[in-house]
C-alpha positions as CSV (number, residue, x, y, z in Angstrom):
1,M,0.2,-9.1,-37.0
2,K,-0.5,-12.6,-35.4
3,F,0.6,-14.3,-32.2
4,I,0.0,-17.4,-29.9
5,V,-0.3,-17.0,-25.9
6,S,-1.3,-19.1,-23.0
7,S,-5.2,-17.7,-21.8
8,S,-4.4,-18.3,-18.0
9,A,-0.8,-16.6,-18.0
10,L,-1.8,-13.7,-20.1
11,L,-5.0,-13.5,-17.5
12,K,-2.7,-13.8,-14.6
13,Q,-0.5,-10.8,-16.0
14,L,-3.1,-8.5,-17.0
15,Q,-4.9,-9.0,-13.7
16,Q,-1.8,-8.0,-11.9
17,I,-2.0,-4.3,-13.7
18,S,-5.5,-3.7,-14.2
19,G,-5.6,-2.0,-10.5
20,V,-3.9,1.1,-12.5
21,I,-6.5,1.8,-14.7
22,S,-9.1,3.9,-13.5
23,A,-13.1,3.5,-13.4
24,N,-13.6,7.3,-15.1
25,T,-10.9,8.0,-16.8
26,V,-10.1,11.5,-18.9
27,L,-9.4,9.9,-21.9
28,P,-11.0,6.9,-23.8
29,I,-7.6,5.4,-24.4
30,L,-6.7,5.1,-21.0
31,E,-9.3,2.0,-20.9
32,D,-6.8,0.3,-22.7
33,F,-4.0,-2.2,-22.4
34,L,-1.2,-1.2,-25.0
35,F,0.1,-4.6,-26.3
36,E,3.6,-4.4,-27.9
37,I,5.1,-7.6,-29.4
38,E,8.7,-8.0,-30.5
39,K,10.4,-11.4,-31.2
40,N,8.5,-13.8,-29.1
41,K,8.1,-11.4,-26.4
42,L,4.7,-9.4,-25.4
43,T,4.7,-6.4,-23.3
44,V,1.6,-4.9,-21.9
45,V,1.0,-1.5,-20.3
46,A,-1.7,-0.3,-18.3
47,T,-1.7,3.4,-17.0
48,D,-4.0,6.3,-15.8
49,L,-1.3,9.2,-16.4
50,E,0.2,8.9,-12.8
51,T,1.2,5.6,-12.7
52,V,2.2,3.0,-15.4
53,M,2.7,-1.1,-14.8
54,K,3.9,-3.1,-17.4
55,V,4.5,-7.0,-17.5
56,H,6.2,-9.1,-20.0
57,L,5.4,-12.6,-21.1
58,D,6.7,-15.2,-23.7
59,I,4.8,-15.9,-26.7
60,E,4.6,-17.1,-30.4
61,A,5.0,-14.6,-32.4
62,K,6.4,-14.1,-36.0
63,D,6.1,-10.5,-36.4
64,S,6.3,-7.3,-34.2
65,G,3.8,-4.7,-33.6
66,K,1.4,-2.6,-31.2
67,V,-2.1,-2.4,-30.7
68,C,-4.6,-1.0,-28.1
69,V,-7.1,-3.2,-26.7
70,P,-10.1,-2.6,-24.4
71,A,-8.9,-3.9,-20.8
72,K,-12.4,-4.6,-19.3
73,I,-14.0,-6.8,-22.2
74,L,-10.9,-8.4,-22.6
75,L,-10.6,-9.6,-19.0
76,D,-14.1,-10.5,-18.7
77,S,-13.4,-12.9,-21.2
78,L,-10.4,-14.5,-20.3
79,K,-12.1,-15.3,-17.1
80,N,-14.4,-17.6,-18.7
81,I,-11.8,-19.3,-21.0
82,A,-10.1,-22.3,-19.9
83,E,-6.4,-22.9,-19.7
84,Q,-5.3,-23.0,-23.5
85,P,-3.3,-21.6,-26.3
86,L,-5.4,-18.4,-27.5
87,T,-4.2,-17.1,-31.1
88,F,-4.6,-13.1,-31.7
89,N,-4.8,-11.7,-35.0
90,I,-4.7,-8.0,-35.6
91,D,-5.4,-6.5,-38.7
92,K,-4.3,-3.1,-40.2
93,N,-7.3,-1.4,-39.0
94,F,-6.5,-2.4,-35.3
95,G,-9.4,-5.5,-35.1
96,V,-8.3,-8.0,-33.3
97,E,-9.5,-11.5,-33.7
98,I,-9.1,-13.9,-30.8
99,T,-9.6,-17.8,-31.7
100,S,-9.7,-20.4,-29.1
101,D,-10.2,-24.4,-29.4
102,N,-14.0,-23.9,-30.0
103,G,-14.5,-20.2,-30.2
104,K,-13.6,-16.8,-32.1
105,Y,-14.3,-13.3,-30.2
106,K,-13.9,-10.0,-32.0
107,V,-13.1,-6.7,-30.7
108,M,-12.2,-3.3,-31.9
109,G,-8.9,-2.0,-31.1
110,E,-7.5,1.3,-31.1
111,N,-4.3,3.0,-32.6
112,P,-1.4,2.5,-30.2
113,D,0.3,5.8,-31.2
114,N,-2.3,7.4,-29.1
115,F,-1.2,6.0,-25.8
116,P,0.6,8.0,-23.7
117,R,4.2,7.6,-23.4
118,E,5.8,6.6,-20.2
119,P,8.3,8.4,-18.2
120,Q,12.0,7.8,-18.4
121,A,14.4,7.1,-16.0
122,D,16.9,10.4,-16.8
123,E,19.3,11.7,-14.1
124,A,18.2,8.8,-11.8
125,N,19.7,7.1,-8.6
126,S,19.0,3.8,-7.8
127,F,19.3,1.3,-5.1
128,K,18.2,-2.6,-4.1
129,M,15.9,-4.2,-1.5
130,N,14.5,-7.0,-1.4
131,S,10.8,-7.4,-2.2
132,G,9.6,-8.9,1.3
133,A,10.8,-6.1,3.2
134,L,8.9,-3.4,0.6
135,V,6.0,-5.4,1.1
136,T,6.0,-5.6,4.8
137,A,7.3,-1.3,4.7
138,I,4.0,-0.9,2.6
139,N,1.7,-3.0,5.1
140,K,3.0,-1.2,8.2
141,T,2.6,2.5,6.7
142,I,-0.2,2.6,4.2
143,F,-3.1,2.4,6.7
144,A,-2.0,5.7,8.2
145,V,-1.9,7.4,4.8
146,S,-4.0,10.6,4.7
147,T,-7.2,10.8,2.5
148,D,-7.2,14.7,2.6
149,D,-6.4,16.2,-0.8
150,L,-6.0,19.4,0.9
151,R,-2.8,18.3,2.3
152,P,-1.5,16.4,-0.7
153,A,2.2,15.5,1.3
154,M,0.2,13.4,3.7
155,T,-1.7,11.3,0.9
156,G,1.5,8.9,0.5
157,V,4.0,7.5,2.0
158,Y,7.4,9.5,2.7
159,F,10.7,7.6,2.0
160,E,13.5,8.8,3.4
161,L,16.9,7.4,2.5
162,D,20.0,7.2,4.1
163,T,23.5,5.0,3.3
164,E,22.4,3.2,6.3
165,G,19.2,2.5,5.9
166,I,15.8,3.1,4.7
167,T,12.9,4.6,6.9
168,F,9.1,5.1,5.7
169,I,6.9,7.4,7.4
170,A,3.0,7.8,6.8
171,T,0.6,10.0,8.7
172,D,-2.7,11.5,8.7
173,A,-2.3,14.1,11.7
174,H,-4.1,11.9,14.2
175,R,-1.7,9.2,13.8
176,L,1.9,8.4,12.6
177,V,3.6,5.1,11.5
178,R,7.6,4.8,11.2
179,Y,9.2,2.0,10.2
180,T,13.0,1.3,9.6
181,R,14.9,-0.9,7.5
182,K,18.8,-1.1,8.3
183,E,19.8,-3.7,5.9
184,V,18.8,-1.6,2.7
185,Q,21.8,0.7,1.6
186,C,20.9,3.4,-0.4
187,P,23.8,6.0,-2.6
188,Q,22.6,8.9,-0.6
189,K,20.4,11.0,2.0
190,D,17.3,11.6,0.4
191,A,13.7,11.8,0.6
192,F,10.5,11.8,-1.6
193,I,6.6,10.8,-1.3
194,V,5.1,8.1,-3.1
195,P,1.1,7.9,-3.7
196,K,-1.1,5.6,-1.8
197,K,-2.3,3.6,-5.1
198,P,0.8,2.5,-6.9
199,L,2.1,1.3,-3.2
200,S,-1.2,-0.6,-3.1
201,L,-0.4,-2.0,-6.7
202,L,2.8,-3.0,-5.5
203,K,1.3,-4.8,-2.2
204,S,-0.2,-6.8,-4.4
205,A,2.0,-7.5,-7.2
206,L,5.4,-8.2,-5.4
207,P,6.1,-11.8,-3.9
208,D,6.7,-11.5,-0.2
209,N,9.9,-13.1,-0.3
210,E,13.8,-12.5,-0.6
211,D,13.6,-11.8,-4.3
212,E,15.7,-8.4,-5.2
213,L,14.2,-5.2,-6.6
214,T,15.6,-2.5,-8.7
215,I,14.6,0.9,-6.9
216,T,15.0,4.2,-9.1
217,Y,14.3,7.3,-8.8
218,N,14.6,11.0,-10.1
219,K,13.4,14.2,-9.1
220,N,9.6,13.4,-10.6
221,H,9.2,9.6,-10.7
222,L,9.9,6.3,-8.8
223,F,10.6,3.5,-10.9
224,V,10.8,-0.2,-9.5
225,I,11.4,-3.5,-11.6
226,H,10.7,-7.2,-10.1
227,G,11.3,-9.7,-12.9
228,G,9.1,-9.3,-15.9
229,T,7.2,-6.6,-14.0
230,E,7.4,-3.0,-13.7
231,L,5.9,0.2,-12.2
232,V,6.7,3.9,-12.8
233,C,4.5,6.4,-10.8
234,R,4.6,10.1,-10.0
235,L,6.0,11.4,-7.0
236,I,4.1,13.7,-4.7
237,D,5.6,17.1,-5.0
238,A,5.0,18.7,-1.8
239,R,7.2,19.6,1.5
240,F,6.2,16.1,4.0
241,P,5.9,18.0,7.7
242,D,8.5,17.7,10.1
243,Y,7.5,14.4,11.9
244,K,10.1,14.2,14.5
245,V,9.1,17.2,16.3
246,V,5.7,15.4,17.1
247,I,7.3,12.4,18.3
248,P,7.7,12.6,22.4
249,T,10.7,11.9,23.5
250,D,9.8,11.4,27.3
251,N,6.4,9.1,28.0
252,P,7.5,7.5,31.6
253,F,4.6,5.6,31.9
254,K,4.9,1.7,30.5
255,L,2.1,-0.5,29.5
256,M,2.5,-4.1,28.3
257,V,-0.6,-6.0,26.9
258,N,-1.3,-9.1,25.3
259,R,-1.9,-7.9,21.3
260,N,-4.6,-10.2,20.6
261,D,-6.7,-9.8,23.7
262,F,-6.3,-5.9,23.9
263,Q,-7.4,-5.8,20.1
264,N,-10.6,-8.1,20.7
265,A,-11.6,-6.2,23.6
266,L,-11.5,-2.8,21.5
267,R,-13.3,-4.6,18.9
268,R,-15.9,-5.6,21.5
269,V,-16.3,-2.1,23.5
270,G,-16.0,-0.4,20.6
271,V,-19.1,-1.5,19.0
272,F,-21.0,1.0,21.9
273,S,-19.1,4.1,21.0
274,N,-20.0,6.8,19.5
275,K,-19.9,6.1,15.7
276,S,-17.9,9.7,14.8
277,T,-15.5,9.8,17.2
278,N,-15.1,5.5,17.9
279,Q,-13.9,6.8,21.5
280,V,-12.5,4.0,23.8
281,A,-11.3,5.3,27.4
282,L,-8.5,3.4,28.9
283,S,-8.1,3.4,32.9
284,I,-5.2,2.1,33.9
285,S,-4.1,1.2,37.4
286,G,-1.9,-1.1,39.1
287,N,-2.2,-4.6,36.8
288,M,-5.6,-3.8,35.7
289,L,-7.0,-2.0,32.2
290,Q,-10.4,-0.7,32.4
291,L,-11.6,0.1,28.7
292,A,-14.9,2.2,28.5
293,A,-17.2,3.4,25.4
294,Q,-20.7,5.0,25.3
295,D,-22.8,6.8,23.0
296,V,-24.8,9.2,24.9
297,D,-27.1,9.8,21.9
298,F,-28.4,6.1,22.1
299,S,-27.8,5.2,25.6
300,F,-25.2,2.6,24.4
301,E,-22.4,1.5,26.6
302,G,-19.6,-1.1,27.0
303,N,-17.3,-2.0,29.6
304,E,-14.4,-4.4,29.8
305,R,-11.4,-5.3,31.9
306,M,-8.0,-6.9,31.3
307,A,-4.8,-8.0,32.8
308,C,-1.8,-5.8,31.9
309,Q,1.6,-4.7,33.2
310,Y,1.6,-1.4,34.1
311,D,4.8,0.7,35.4
312,G,3.3,4.3,35.9
313,D,0.8,6.5,37.7
314,D,-3.0,5.7,37.4
315,L,-3.9,7.3,34.0
316,Q,-7.3,7.6,32.2
317,I,-6.5,8.4,28.6
318,A,-9.0,8.1,25.6
319,F,-8.3,7.1,21.7
320,N,-10.1,6.3,18.5
321,A,-10.5,2.2,18.7
322,K,-10.7,2.1,15.0
323,F,-7.0,3.5,15.0
324,L,-5.7,1.2,17.8
325,I,-7.0,-1.5,15.9
326,E,-5.6,-1.0,12.8
327,M,-1.9,0.1,14.7
328,L,-2.1,-3.2,16.5
329,N,-2.3,-4.9,13.2
330,G,0.9,-3.7,12.1
331,A,3.1,-5.0,15.5
332,D,3.9,-8.5,14.7
333,T,4.6,-9.7,18.4
334,S,2.2,-11.3,20.7
335,E,2.4,-8.5,23.4
336,I,2.9,-4.8,22.7
337,N,4.4,-1.8,24.6
338,M,2.6,1.2,24.9
339,E,4.3,4.3,26.2
340,L,2.0,7.3,27.7
341,S,2.4,10.2,29.7
342,T,-0.7,12.3,30.1
343,P,-4.3,12.3,28.9
344,T,-3.5,14.7,26.1
345,K,0.2,13.5,24.9
346,A,0.2,11.3,22.1
347,G,0.8,7.4,22.9
348,I,3.5,5.3,21.4
349,I,3.2,1.7,20.5
350,K,6.1,-0.8,20.0
351,P,6.5,-4.2,19.6
352,T,8.2,-6.5,22.3
353,E,10.8,-7.9,20.1
354,E,12.1,-7.0,16.7
355,D,14.5,-8.4,14.2
356,E,17.6,-6.5,14.4
357,N,17.4,-5.2,10.9
358,E,13.9,-3.4,11.3
359,E,12.2,-0.6,13.9
360,L,8.9,-0.2,13.9
361,L,6.8,2.9,15.8
362,M,3.4,4.0,16.2
363,L,2.2,7.2,17.6
364,V,-1.6,7.7,18.1
365,M,-3.1,11.5,19.2
366,P,-5.3,11.2,22.2
367,L,-9.0,12.1,22.4
368,M,-10.7,14.7,24.7
369,L,-12.4,12.5,27.7
370,N,-16.0,12.9,28.1
371,N,-16.4,12.8,31.5
């Protein structure tokens, strides 16, 4: 079996899916790419048993066939080969010979029959959304996903489908992000949890534009197709916590502050906070916001004040600075609104302006004040 392919086109596609391959795999064959050749089309597949990614590219080939090629050595060699056509020759023992303009490289492939089969979209529902909307949704929620394997339901993003829109929710019990896209019409009310890894892969592989994606799901798997790229992942089989009960409905005190200035002040003052809690205390009175942090063990202390617009009683409340900084990245406006009530009740962060088709709400739990 023989085919000819552009070195840079192949490298670009392989890099897109190489993130699927885990460093310490259970089966040696999972360290390979599966190459499937059929009528001038090459399909390359990578999997870690939970997530499968596929890309398609045009090649020159007379035969059809399959072979598994070790991923690391193939990627490392392609990175160092200038743009040119490469000829792949595969013998009957799955030996792969790659010929370039002035070199010949050999690598031992593996039997493609041992490569895991990918899941099929049986009894599935499907809807469309644009690529940029999904990328934005992932960016705005993925940082709040929990890393605690003892609570598997929180280690992914919860997709809540409705005929009038789709909502993405992520929480790690200290903070929660809810992001809604109203222009996406789903066939029915439904919900499922998508793990973090495939979402990170989608974020890198999908363009942030108006391209249309087809999203299909069934009881166990999610399928995303964009042009020549396909991703299939196993859904998390667990019950997502009832997030609606933790969102306070009445936070009467309203704080409006410049997002950039607030974020930079948190970064500066946060340096002096305790490294395990990252606690920064906010004291708000009139139109002044005071930020204070200290690490008693090392006698570190940082204070700063900045202007704000505030409507409410004087308040002192503490938050994890690292969490606030990450959450402020999610709001794209120059100013943000914070809704607060008491030092022990969750604070809500919202952007000051939003597109009519989107809605973002971020919630962060306060820390106990060290007086």
